Structures are given as structure tokens and as C-alpha cells.
N, C-alpha and C positions, 0 to 999 in steps of 0.2 A: 727572718722567721723560718723560711723554708730550709735554710742550712741547719738551724737548731732541730727542726723536726727530723731531718735526715740522719742526724747523729743521735737521735733518740732523746732529745731534751724538749720538753714542753715549753714553748715560749711564754705561756700564761704563768707558769711557775717562776720563770725568770723575771717576768714583769712584777710579780708579787713581792719578791725579795728586793727587786730594784726600787719598788715603792717604799719599802721599809728603809732602805739606804738613803733615799731622797728625804724621807721624813727625818732621819737623823741629821742630814746635812742642813735642811731648810724647814724646820718645824713651823716657822711663823706663816709661811704661805698657806698651809693647810688650815691654820687656825683663823686666818683673816676673814672678816665678814664684809669688808668694803674694798673695792666696789662690787665685788661678786664673791659669794661664799661657796667654796668647793664642797663643803658639807651639805649645803642646801641643794646643790646640783646632784649630789649623790642620792639624797632622799627622793627627789623627783625621778631620777633614773631608775631607782628601785621599783617604783610603781609601774613604770613602762616595761621593765623586765617581766613582771608578772602579768601585765596586760597582754604582751606578745605571747607569753607562755600560754595563757588562756585561749588566745587566738589560734594556736596550733592544736588545741584539743578539739576533738569531735565527739559527738554522742556515741558514735559507733565504736571508737577506740575504747571508751569507758565501758560500754556494754560488753565488748569482747573480753574484757579483763575480769568481769564480774563472776565468771563461771567457777573458778577454783577457790572456794572459801578457805580451805585449810592453808593454802599457800599464802593468802592475804593475811590470815591471822598470825602465821609464823613470822612473816616479814615485819609486821608492826609490833609484835611482841618483842622480837629481837631489837628493833630500832628504839622503842620507847620504854621497855622494861628491862631487858637483859643488859643492855649497854649501861644505863644509869646504875643498876645494881652492881655491876663489875667495878665501876669507878668508886662508888660508895664503899664497897668492900676494901678496895685498895687504899682509900683515904683512912679508913678505920685501922687497917693494918700498919700503915706507915706514918701515922700522925698527921694526916691532911686536914683534920678539923682544928688544929692548933692555930688560933688567930694570930698569935705573936710570931709565928714562924715566917721566915723570909719567902718560903715557897707557897704561902697560903693562897695567893691569888692565881698561881700556876695551877694549883689543885682545883680552884673554883672554875678556871678556864677549861680544865680537863673534864670536869663534871658538866659544864655548859656544852662542850663538844658532844658528850654522851647523850644529852637530851635532845639534840637536834634531829630534824627529819632526814630522810634519805635524799641523795642527789636525784635530779631529774634526768637531764640530758645525758650525762656520762653513764648512768646506770643503764638507760635504754640502749645507748650505743654499744656498750660492752656486752650486754646480754645478746644483742644482735650479732656481734662478731663471734661470740662463743657458741651460738646456736641454741640459745635458751628460749623460754616461753616469752615472746616479745609482747603480745597483748597484755599479759599479766604484769610485765615490767612497766609498761606504760601506765596501767591502772594503779599499781602500788606506788610508783614514784609520784603520781599525781595526788593520790589520796594522802600520802605521807606528808606532803607539803601542807595540806589543809589541817590534818590532825596536829601537826607541830605548832600551829598558831595558838592552840590552847594548851597542849601538854608541855611544851618547852617552858613557857612562863610558869606553869604550875609546879613543875620540878624545881625550877630555879628559885621559887618562893622560899625554899629551905635556906638560901643564903642571901637573899636580897637585902635583908636588914643590915647585913655586915658590909655592904658595898656603898660607900658615900657617893651621893649624886645619882643613885639608881632611882627608878621610877616605881610608883605604886603599881601593884599587880593588876588591878582592874584597869588602870589607864593603859598598861602595856598591852593587854588583850584587845582593848578597843582600838589602839593605834595600829596594831598588827592586822586587825580585821579590815581596817580602812586602807592600809598600805599593801596588804598581800591578798586577802580574799576578795575584796571589792574589785580590784583590777583583774584578777583571774576570772571571776564570774562575768565581768563586762566583756572581756576578750572571748570567753566561751559562748556567750549569747550572740556575739558578732561573727563567730567562726564560720558559720554557714555561708555568710556573704563575703567576708574578707579573709577567710582562712588561707586562701590561695596566696595572699601577700606574704604571710608569715612563712609558708612553705617555700615560696620562690626566693625569699631573702633570708633563708635559714642561716647561711654562713655569716652574712652581715649582722644579723641579730645576735648570733653567738659572740661575735667580736664586741658588739655593744654591751652584752651581758658581762663579759670579762672586763671590759674597760670600767664599768661602773663598780665592779667588785674591787678592782685595783684602786680606784678613787676612794672607796670606803676604807680600804686597808690603809692607804696613805694618810687620810685625814685622822683616823683613829690613832695611828702611831705618832702623828705630829703632836697631838696633845700629850701623849704619854712621854715622849722624848722631851718636850718643852718643860714638863713638870718633873723630869728626871726620875720617872718611875722605874727605869731599868737599871738604875745605879745599884750596885751590890749583887747583880746577877752575872756570875762569871760565864765564859764561853762554855765551860764544861757542863754547866746546867742545861744549856741549850742542846748539847750532844746527848746528855742523859735523857732529856725530854723527848728528843727525836727517837731514841731507841725505844722509849716507853710507848710512843705513838705507833711505831711499827709493831711492837709486841701486842698492843691493844687490838690493832687491825687484824693481825694473824689469829689472835685468840677468838675474836668475833666470828671470823670466817670459819674457824674450826668448830665452834659451838653450833653455828647454823647448819654447817654440813652434817654434823652428828645428829642433829634434830631431824634433818631431812631423811637421813638413813632410818632413823626410828619410825618416822611417819611414812616410810616406803614411797617417797617421791620418785618420779622418773627423772631421767637425765636433764630434760628441759626445765622442769620445775625446780630441780636442785640448783641449776646454774642461776636461775632467776632469784631464788631465795637467798643464795649465798652472796650474789653481787648487790642486790637491793637491800638485804638485811645487814650488811656490814659497812656500808658506805654512809658518809655524813656530808651534808650540804654546806659548802662555804658560802653560797649565796644567802641561805637562810641564817647562817652564823653571822655574816656581816650585817644583815639587816636587823636581826634580833638584838645583836650586841648594842647597836645604836639606840634601839627602842628600850631595851631592858635597863641598860646601864647609864643612859642619858649623858649627863655632864661628867660622869666619873672619869678621872684621869687614868684609871686602871683598865680602861677598855682595851687598849693595845695589848697589855700583858694578858688579859683574859682571852683575847682573840688568838694569841700565839699558838696554843695547842691545836686549835681548829685549822689554822694555816698549815702547820706541819703535817697533821693527819691528812689533810686534803692532798698535799703534795705526794706523800708516800702511798696513799690509796690509789692515786692515778697511775703511778709507776707500777705498783704491784699488780693491780687489776688489769692494766693494759697488757702486761707481759703474760698474765694468766689467761686472759680472754683469747689472745692471739694463739697461744699454745693449744688451748682446748679447741679452737676453731680449726687449726691445722690438723690436729689429730682426727677430728671428725671428718674433715674433707678427704683424708687419706684412706678412710675406711670404705 
């Protein structure tokens, strides 16, 4: 792992694609329920992820971020309005609404990505490296997670009737409240007494988070490979999808940056808005895909754009944040 980091490769990204390869080799393991279901373990793990996230939150962190209302509005409008509209526009232009098309579920996956909340940990880390408004980043990343519990299912309601095995919208929101919001609030209320534990074991908890995400990806793709959902998708499709995800990310960053200029944000707020407003959370994507699409064999296909986007956003933002931080330190 240290070697991969030294040569500029994120071990987590390697683990994600390794999980897909293992799902292709051994899909039966991820689908088995006896004697122990990996999918059930992933569901429990998700609740712990959000509990420990709530444990790291403090009232002071949230209060510090409340001050800049314009910044918060811009971040959440770009996350939950601009992104979905960009993808809906692309679907209209390139025939993404055609249910008979072979790429229909790739388009749905791209729209699902567009409706997801922003990342939490990586947004905060990158804003810190680049010298942005850190309290505002913590606040926006935290609130984005909570807003997404309601807005992501509402946006996805456009397509839910077309996905076999998907769940009812009301059931989805209730499940997400219990799986995401309840653990977050439980952790938040206990943060005053036990928050030190989450801070002390931050690295270990991050490894736990990433392990659960890898497990969710593995079990999702096991079902898709077992039911041969990827048959008919040539490798060139994956390459084109990758290029589109890079283009979507760069476009989102450019739009948010231009809006920052129009709203006359200073350097620190611009960095926070661009980084928080252009990123999407694989954690929430993994969790919500299981809750939204339930037993649908297309879950792995729908999750693919989110995985690719996550990989590219980490690479691009890491390079950008380090460059901005170095430029600032040299001044």
C-alpha cells in the first residue's frame, strides 16, 4: 500500500477494481446467504460508517460553518440542481431516455451519480491542503449528506418505475433515514463524550469505511455478473464512459468556478465551493444503490459511473489541491 501511494496510485481505487475482478471470477461468494451473507455484513457496516462520522462531528464545527450563507447555497445548488440538469440535458441530446437502448442503464447510472451528495472526508482534506475555508467545507459536506437522503431518492423517482426490483420511494426514504441519519445523529449526540475515540482512531476508521465500500461494490457486481448483465458491453464503452466522467467533472468545476467569480467570492471560499460542489460521494452511492434498487440485477451497471467518477475526481482534485497549496506557500 505504501509503495502504491509513493508512485501516486490510491490503494483504495486499486481495491475497488480488484473487487470487480473478484466478482467476475467468483460471483457466487458475494451472493451466498449461508452461513454468512456478505451483503448483510455490508449493510451493518454502513450504519457504523455513519455512526462514527457523527461521532467526529461537534457542535462547534457546525456553528463555525454556518456563517457564509451564499457559499452554502452555491455548493448545494451545484450538487443537487446543476449536476442533475447537466445529465438530463445530455440524456435528451444523445437519446439517453430510450429504454430499448443498450446504454439505458448506463445513462440511469450517470443520472444517479449526478443526484448524489458531496463527499465528506476527501472534500475536507482537499480543501485543507489547498488552503480553502475549512469550517465551511466541514459544514457543507455534513449537510450535503443529510440533504441527499431526501433529494437523491426524489430525483431518482423519475426512473424508478423502469428498474425491475427497485423499491418504493417512501420505503427508500424511510430506510435511508434509519441507515444514514439515525446513526449520524446518534454519533453526534455522543460526540461530546466519545468524540476523542473517533479522532484518535481516524486512520483505522477510514480503513474501515473503505473496506465496507469495497464489500458493497463486490456484492453488487457479483449479482450483476451472475445474471450476465454486462454481456454486450464492449471495453470501448467503458473507455468512452470514463472520458465522459472526466468531462463531467471538469465541466462541473468550471461552472462552479464561474459562479464564484460572478458572486465575487474570495480565494478561500472559491476553493471550498469548487471542491465541495463538484465532488460526489461513493459512500452514499454504494449505500443508496442498495436501498434504491433493492434486488435489481442492474445495480452493478448503475453503480459503474459513480465508481469511475470517484476514481477520476480523487486523482484530479488531489493534483489540483497540491498545486494550489504549493502556490500559496510560495507567496
